[in-house]
C-alpha positions in Angstrom: -10.8 0.2 17.6 -14.3 -0.7 18.6 -15.3 -4.4 18.6 -18.6 -3.7 16.6 -16.7 -1.8 13.6 -17.9 -3.2 10.3 -14.3 -3.9 9.1 -13.8 -6.1 12.2 -17.0 -8.1 12.2 -16.3 -10.4 9.5 -12.6 -11.1 10.5 -14.0 -11.8 14.2 -16.6 -14.2 12.7 -13.7 -16.0 10.8 -11.7 -16.7 14.1 -14.8 -18.8 15.2 -15.1 -20.7 11.8 -13.7 -24.3 12.2 -13.4 -24.7 8.3 -11.6 -21.5 7.6 -9.0 -21.7 4.8 -5.7 -20.1 4.5 -7.0 -17.8 1.8 -9.7 -16.4 4.1 -7.2 -15.4 6.6 -4.8 -13.9 4.1 -7.7 -11.9 2.7 -9.0 -10.5 6.1 -5.6 -9.9 7.5 -4.7 -8.0 4.3 -7.9 -6.0 4.3 -7.5 -5.1 8.0 -3.7 -4.1 7.5 -4.6 -1.8 4.7 -7.6 -0.4 6.6 -5.2 0.5 9.6 -2.7 2.0 7.3 -5.3 4.0 5.5 -6.8 5.3 8.8 -3.4 6.2 10.3 -2.1 7.9 7.1 -5.3 10.0 6.9 -4.7 11.1 10.6 -1.3 12.4 9.4 -2.8 14.2 6.4 -2.1 11.7 3.6 -5.2 10.6 1.9 -5.7 6.9 0.9 -4.9 7.2 -2.8 -1.9 9.4 -2.1 0.1 6.9 0.0 0.5 4.5 -2.9 1.7 7.2 -5.2 4.1 8.6 -2.6 5.6 5.1 -1.9 5.9 4.5 -5.6 7.7 7.8 -6.1 9.9 7.1 -3.1 11.1 3.9 -5.1 10.9 5.5 -8.6 11.4 9.3 -8.1 11.0 10.9 -11.6 8.6 8.2 -13.0 6.4 9.2 -15.6 2.6 9.4 -14.9 2.0 6.2 -17.1 4.7 4.4 -15.2 2.8 5.3 -12.1 -0.4 4.0 -13.4 1.4 0.6 -14.1 3.2 0.5 -10.7 0.0 1.5 -8.6 -2.6 -0.4 -10.7 -4.6 2.8 -10.4 -6.5 4.2 -13.5 -4.9 7.0 -15.6 -7.6 9.5 -14.7 -7.3 8.6 -10.9 -3.4 9.1 -11.0 -3.9 12.3 -12.9 -6.3 13.7 -10.4 -4.5 12.6 -7.5 -1.2 14.2 -8.8 -2.9 17.4 -9.4 -4.1 17.6 -5.9 -0.7 16.4 -4.5 0.9 19.1 -6.8 -1.4 21.7 -5.2 -0.5 20.5 -1.6 3.2 20.8 -2.5 3.9 17.1 -2.2 5.1 16.5 -5.9 6.2 18.5 -9.0 5.7 17.6 -12.5 8.1 18.4 -15.0 8.1 17.8 -18.8 10.4 15.0 -20.0 13.1 16.6 -22.0 13.5 13.4 -24.1 9.8 13.1 -24.8 7.9 16.3 -24.6 4.5 14.3 -24.5 5.4 12.7 -21.1 5.5 14.3 -17.6 7.9 13.0 -15.0 6.9 13.2 -11.4 9.3 14.1 -8.5 8.7 14.3 -4.8 9.3 17.6 -3.1 10.9 17.9 0.4 7.2 18.2 1.9 6.5 15.0 -0.1 9.5 13.2 1.3 8.2 14.1 4.8 4.9 12.6 4.1 6.8 9.4 2.8 8.5 9.1 6.1 5.2 9.3 7.8 3.6 6.5 5.6 6.7 4.4 6.0 6.5 4.8 9.8 2.8 3.8 9.7 3.6 0.7 7.7 6.3 -0.2 10.2 4.0 0.2 13.2 1.2 -1.6 11.6 3.6 -4.6 10.9 4.7 -4.5 14.5 1.1 -4.7 15.6 0.6 -7.6 13.0 3.6 -9.5 14.4 3.1 -8.8 18.3 3.7 -11.8 20.3 4.8 -13.9 17.4 8.2 -15.6 17.8 10.7 -14.8 14.9 10.9 -18.5 13.9 7.2 -18.6 13.4 7.2 -15.4 11.5 10.1 -16.8 9.3 8.0 -20.1 8.8 4.9 -18.0 7.8 6.8 -16.0 5.3 8.3 -19.1 3.7 4.8 -20.6 3.4 3.3 -17.3 2.0 6.3 -17.1 -0.5 5.5 -20.7 -1.7 1.8 -19.7 -2.1 2.8 -16.7 -4.2 5.1 -18.8 -6.3 2.3 -21.2 -7.0 0.0 -18.5 -8.0 2.5 -16.9 -10.3 3.4 -20.2 -11.8 -0.2 -20.8 -12.6 -0.5 -17.3 -14.2 2.4 -18.0 -16.4 0.9 -21.1 -17.9 
C-alpha cells in the first residue's frame, strides 16, 4: 500500500487530529477494512458486489433473490444482474421454487463454494492485519465497547 493512496490519506490525517471521535475512527477503520477486502477479493477473481452475495449464500444457500436483496441491502436490479453474471461464471445456479413458481432460489455451485473459501480467507487475513500487535484483552475490551455502542444505536432506532 502506497502512503499517498487516496483511501489512506484521510485516515492518516485522522491520526494527527487531537479531537478525533470514536465514530471517526470506526468509520475510517471500516472503510479501510472493506477496501482491503475488495482489493484482495478482486485479485482472486471475486468482484466487489459478488463477495456479499457469496457470503450470504454461504449462510443461506437456497435463499430467494428477494431474500438476498434484504440480506445484502443491495437493490433488486443489482442483485439480479450480479446473479446473472455469477451464474454465467458458474458460481451459482438459480432454480424455480417448487412452492412458489414466481420465486427463484439461488444455490452455490462447487466453484462458488471455492470462491467463498477464498473470500472467507481474505476476511480472516484482513482481521489478522487489523489486530496485529493488539493484546487479546484489549481486543476483548474494544469488542465490549463496540457492542455497547451498537446496542445504544439499536435502542435509539427502536424508539
